[in-house]
C-alpha positions in Angstrom: 0.0 0.0 0.0 1.2 3.6 -0.5 3.0 5.3 -3.2 5.1 3.5 -5.8 8.7 2.9 -5.5 10.8 6.0 -6.5 12.8 5.8 -9.6 16.3 7.2 -10.7 18.4 9.2 -8.2 15.6 8.9 -5.6 16.1 5.1 -5.7 19.6 5.7 -4.6 18.3 7.7 -1.6 15.7 5.0 -0.8 18.3 2.3 -0.8 20.8 4.2 1.2 18.1 4.6 4.0 17.3 1.0 3.8 20.8 -0.3 4.6 22.6 2.4 6.5 20.4 2.7 9.6 22.4 0.1 11.5 25.8 0.3 9.7 27.0 2.1 12.8 26.7 -0.9 15.0 29.1 -1.4 17.9 30.5 -4.4 19.8 28.3 -5.1 22.8 29.3 -8.2 24.6 30.7 -11.7 24.6 29.5 -14.8 22.7 26.3 -16.4 24.0 23.1 -17.8 22.5 21.9 -14.3 22.4 24.4 -11.5 23.1 24.3 -9.8 26.6 24.2 -6.0 26.6 25.8 -3.3 28.7 23.3 -1.1 30.7 23.8 1.6 28.0 22.6 -0.6 25.2 19.7 -2.1 27.3 18.4 1.4 27.4 19.3 2.1 23.7 17.4 -0.8 22.4 14.4 0.0 24.6 14.2 3.6 23.2 15.5 5.1 26.5 17.9 7.4 24.8 18.6 9.9 27.6 19.6 7.1 29.9 21.6 5.4 27.3 23.5 8.7 26.5 24.2 9.1 30.2 25.8 5.7 30.3 27.8 6.3 27.2 29.1 9.6 28.3 30.3 7.9 31.5 32.0 5.3 29.4 34.0 7.9 27.5 35.2 9.3 30.8 36.3 5.9 32.1 37.9 4.9 28.8 38.8 8.1 26.9 41.3 6.2 24.7 38.9 3.6 23.6 37.5 4.4 20.2 34.5 2.1 20.8 33.3 4.3 23.7 33.1 7.4 21.4 31.2 5.4 18.8 28.7 4.3 21.4 28.0 8.0 22.4 27.8 9.0 18.8 25.3 6.2 18.1 23.2 7.2 21.1 23.1 10.8 20.0 22.2 10.0 16.4 19.4 7.6 17.3 18.0 9.9 19.9 17.6 12.5 17.2 16.0 10.0 14.8 13.6 8.8 17.4 12.6 12.4 18.2 11.9 13.1 14.5 9.9 9.9 14.1 12.6 8.4 11.8 12.9 4.9 13.3 9.8 3.3 11.9 10.6 1.0 9.0 8.4 3.0 6.6 11.4 5.2 6.0 13.1 2.2 4.5 10.3 0.7 2.6 9.5 1.3 -1.0 6.2 2.9 -0.1 7.3 5.7 2.3 7.8 9.3 1.6 10.6 9.7 4.1 13.2 10.6 1.5 11.2 13.7 0.6 10.9 14.8 4.2 12.6 18.0 5.4 16.1 17.5 7.0 16.3 16.5 10.6 17.2 19.5 12.8 19.4 18.5 15.7 20.6 21.2 18.0 23.9 22.8 17.3 25.2 21.2 20.6 24.1 17.7 19.6 25.6 18.1 16.1 28.8 19.4 17.5 29.1 16.5 20.1 28.2 13.9 17.4 31.0 15.2 15.1 33.4 15.4 17.9 32.8 11.8 18.8 33.4 10.6 15.2 36.4 12.7 14.9 37.8 11.3 18.3 37.2 7.7 17.1 38.9 8.2 13.8 41.9 10.0 15.4 42.4 7.2 18.0 42.1 4.6 15.3 44.6 6.3 13.1 47.2 6.5 15.9 46.7 2.8 16.6 46.8 1.7 13.0 49.9 3.8 12.5 51.6 1.7 15.0 50.0 -1.6 13.8 48.3 -1.7 10.5 46.8 -5.1 11.5 45.0 -3.7 14.7 41.6 -5.3 14.0 39.9 -3.6 16.8 40.9 -0.2 15.7 40.0 -0.9 12.1 36.6 -2.2 13.2 36.0 0.9 15.3 36.9 3.2 12.4 34.5 1.3 10.1 31.7 1.9 12.6 32.5 5.6 12.8 32.3 5.9 9.1 29.0 4.0 9.1 27.5 6.3 11.8 28.6 9.4 9.8 27.0 7.8 6.7 23.8 7.7 8.7 24.2 11.3 9.7 25.0 12.4 6.2 21.9 10.7 4.9 19.4 11.3 7.5 20.4 14.7 8.9 22.4 16.5 6.1 20.5 14.8 3.3 23.9 14.5 1.6 23.4 11.4 -0.5 26.9 11.1 -2.1 28.7 11.8 1.2 26.6 9.0 2.8 27.5 6.5 0.1 31.2 7.5 0.3 31.2 7.0 4.0 29.5 3.7 3.7 32.2 2.6 1.2 34.8 3.5 3.7 33.0 1.6 6.3 33.0 -1.5 4.1 36.7 -1.2 3.3 37.6 -1.0 7.0 35.5 -4.0 7.8 36.8 -6.0 4.8 40.2 -5.6 6.3 39.0 -6.9 9.6 37.5 -9.9 7.8 40.8 -10.6 6.3 42.5 -10.5 9.6 39.7 -12.4 11.3 38.1 -14.7 8.7 35.8 -16.3 11.2 34.4 -13.0 12.6 30.8 -12.9 11.4 30.2 -9.6 13.1 32.5 -7.6 10.8 30.6 -9.1 7.8 27.4 -7.3 8.6 28.6 -4.1 7.0 29.8 -6.1 4.0 26.3 -7.7 3.6 24.5 -4.4 3.9 26.8 -2.8 1.4 26.5 -5.7 -1.0 22.7 -5.2 -0.8 23.0 -1.5 -1.2 25.2 -1.4 -4.2 23.4 -4.4 -5.9 20.2 -2.4 -5.5 21.4 0.8 -7.2 20.7 1.8 -10.8 23.7 1.3 -13.2 24.4 5.0 -13.6 25.0 5.4 -9.9 27.2 2.4 -9.8 29.4 4.0 -12.4 30.5 6.6 -10.0 34.2 6.7 -9.5 34.3 5.4 -5.9 32.0 2.5 -6.9 33.8 1.8 -10.2 34.2 -2.0 -10.7 32.1 -2.9 -7.7 28.7 -4.3 -8.8 27.4 -5.5 -5.4 25.1 -8.5 -4.9 21.6 -7.9 -3.7 20.7 -11.5 -2.9 24.2 -12.3 -1.6 23.9 -9.3 0.7 20.7 -10.6 2.2 22.3 -14.0 2.8 25.2 -12.4 4.7 22.8 -10.3 6.9 20.8 -13.4 7.5 24.0 -15.2 8.5 24.9 -12.4 10.9 21.3 -12.4 12.4 21.8 -16.1 13.3 25.5 -16.4 14.2 27.0 -12.9 15.0 28.4 -12.7 18.5 27.8 -9.0 19.1 25.9 -7.5 16.2 23.1 -10.1 16.1 20.4 -7.7 17.2 21.3 -5.1 14.7 21.5 -7.8 12.0 18.0 -8.8 12.9 16.7 -5.3 12.7 18.2 -4.7 9.3 17.1 -8.0 7.9 13.6 -7.2 8.9 13.8 -3.8 7.3 15.3 -5.3 4.1 12.5 -8.0 4.0 10.0 -5.2 4.2 11.6 -3.3 1.4 11.7 -6.5 -0.6 7.9 -7.0 -0.1 8.5 -10.0 2.2 6.6 -9.0 5.3 5.8 -12.5 6.5 9.6 -13.2 6.6 10.1 -10.1 8.6 7.3 -10.8 11.2 9.2 -13.5 13.2 12.2 -11.2 13.5 10.2 -8.3 14.7 8.3 -10.5 17.2 11.5 -11.9 18.7 13.1 -8.5 19.0 9.9 -7.1 20.6 10.0 -9.9 23.2 13.7 -9.2 24.0 13.2 -5.4 24.3 9.6 -5.1 25.8 9.8 -1.3 26.3 10.5 -0.7 22.6 6.9 -0.2 21.6 8.0 0.7 18.0 8.9 -3.0 17.5 5.2 -3.8 18.3 4.0 -1.1 16.0 6.2 -2.6 13.3 4.2 -5.8 13.5 1.1 -3.7 12.5 3.1 -2.5 9.4 4.1 -6.1 8.5 0.6 -7.5 8.7 -0.7 -4.7 6.7 1.8 -5.1 4.0 0.8 -8.8 3.9 -2.8 -7.8 3.4 -3.8 -9.1 6.8 -6.0 -6.4 8.2 -7.5 -8.1 11.2 -4.2 -9.4 12.7 -2.8 -5.8 12.3 -5.9 -4.4 14.1 -5.6 -7.1 16.8 -2.0 -6.0 17.6 -3.2 -2.5 18.0 -6.2 -3.5 20.2 -3.8 -5.5 22.5 -1.4 -2.5 22.8 -4.3 -0.2 23.6 -5.7 -2.5 26.3 -2.3 -3.0 27.8 -1.6 0.8 27.8 -4.9 1.6 29.5 -4.2 -1.2 32.1 -1.1 0.7 33.0 1.5 -1.8 31.6 4.8 -0.2 32.6 6.5 -1.4 29.3 4.3 1.1 27.5 4.6 4.0 29.8 6.5 6.0 27.2 4.0 5.3 24.4 1.4 8.1 23.8 -2.0 6.5 23.3 -2.5 9.0 20.4 0.2 7.0 18.5 -2.0 3.9 18.6 -4.9 5.9 17.2 -2.7 7.3 14.6 -1.5 3.9 13.5 -5.1 2.6 13.4 -6.4 5.6 11.5 -3.7 5.3 9.0 -4.2 1.6 8.6 -7.9 2.0 8.1 -7.4 4.7 5.5 -5.4 2.3 3.4 -8.1 -0.3 3.7 -10.8 2.3 2.6 -12.6 2.1 5.9 -12.9 5.9 6.0 -15.5 6.2 8.8 -13.4 4.3 11.3 -10.3 6.1 10.2 -11.9 9.4 10.8 -13.1 8.2 14.2 -9.5 7.3 15.2 -7.7 10.3 13.7 -10.1 12.6 15.4 -8.8 11.2 18.7 -5.2 12.1 17.6 -5.6 15.7 16.3 -6.6 17.4 19.5 -3.3 16.4 21.0 -0.8 16.1 18.3 1.9 17.7 20.5 2.7 14.3 22.0 3.6 12.9 18.7 6.7 13.2 16.6 6.5 16.1 14.2 6.0 13.9 11.1 3.2 11.8 12.6 1.5 15.0 13.9 1.3 16.6 10.4 0.4 13.3 8.8 -2.5 12.8 11.2 -4.1 16.1 10.1 -3.4 15.4 6.4 -4.8 11.9 6.6 -7.9 13.2 8.3 -8.4 15.7 5.5 -7.9 13.1 2.9 -10.6 10.8 4.6 -12.9 13.7 4.6 -12.4 14.4 0.9 -13.0 10.8 0.1 -16.3 11.0 2.0 -17.3 14.1 0.2 -17.0 16.5 3.2 -15.0 19.2 1.5 -15.3 21.8 4.3 -14.0 19.5 7.0 -11.2 18.3 4.6 -10.0 21.9 4.1 -10.1 22.6 7.8 -7.9 19.6 8.4 -5.5 20.6 5.6 -5.1 24.1 7.1 -4.2 22.6 10.5 -1.6 20.3 8.8 -0.1 23.1 6.9 -0.1 25.3 10.1 1.6 22.7 12.0 4.3 21.9 9.5 4.5 24.5 6.7 8.0 23.4 5.6 7.4 19.7 5.8 6.3 17.7 2.7 3.0 16.6 4.2 2.3 20.2 5.1 3.0 21.3 1.6 0.9 18.5 0.2 -2.0 19.4 2.4 -1.7 23.1 1.2 -2.1 21.7 -2.3 -5.4 20.1 -1.4 -6.9 23.3 -0.2 -7.7 24.2 -3.8 -8.0 20.7 -5.3 -9.6 17.9 -3.4 -7.7 14.7 -2.8 -8.5 11.9 -5.1 -7.2 8.5 -4.4 -5.7 6.6 -7.4 -7.6 3.3 -8.1 -4.6 1.2 -7.6 -3.6 2.7 -4.2 
């Protein structure tokens, strides 16, 4: 459901988003059936970014010469901004999402400066160590992580597509060196798998760029490597599972993604986005009732005071349900749910807030209530005049929304 896959240069942006989100993974623990996590990363994967950042800052004070500690802090800062902007849902990496057309993320100057300082510190420490020992695998690994995190930042914050691709290329090169030094290290192969998928999905004229010359990538091979990492990696297993689920969704394989998302949700119960992702997967698979059932369960648990959902605004549930029902052309119920969101959009991320008003307007247009539709579009534009949903809503003020027959 949703808009068609973007073509041409936009396809590059879409694919970069699909595979870079977890390129910046960091080593988290020792070998085990499922890797243990430090307190910082327990908070991180449960969406508790302020607590995670506090732990990571303490780590940099304790181990200032360890490049990994600076990567951890950079990762916490970046994902905190992504979460605040509503950029962690997998719709930004699916072929049907307009995230690539969104406005830039706007981190505070202090956050941007701290992130860049962390990346610079990692690269400087890594260069010092590799100057002494070119085969220092831990330093090479950390430098690859830093390049991956900066690729994320260049893509998601700066919208600098080529810079993001160049940094991801450097991340691959660093981790390929680690793979040569440690041929049995599955963890360092995650970046290679993601990069294989990325380049294998690019149009030919993008692959002809100088820094990609001669490198064709391997879309299916990349998926196989990420799957292997999701099953056997010692320390990047959770990240591999997240990325494999995102890739499956982009490849229109939602039923393959569902078990991964479900297992991650059980492991990180306070990460409510993982449960909402199940709604997206069922919806993509054309299974309306299971999608609605997930939302009903979340709503009931939220109302019962489940502590794992304490950070979830109930309006987010209504927004997801209203959006889902819109796609299934159940406009009356969609309106009923969206009207429970719009009085309190301040609790939502900026994108969802504007989208709720725009979707409400579209539902009214499709019901023939032009006056109510225009009122909703005005609210969407007022809330986010520089956002793409806001601009789109403004266009509907003079021309009613008409849904294409095949959407």
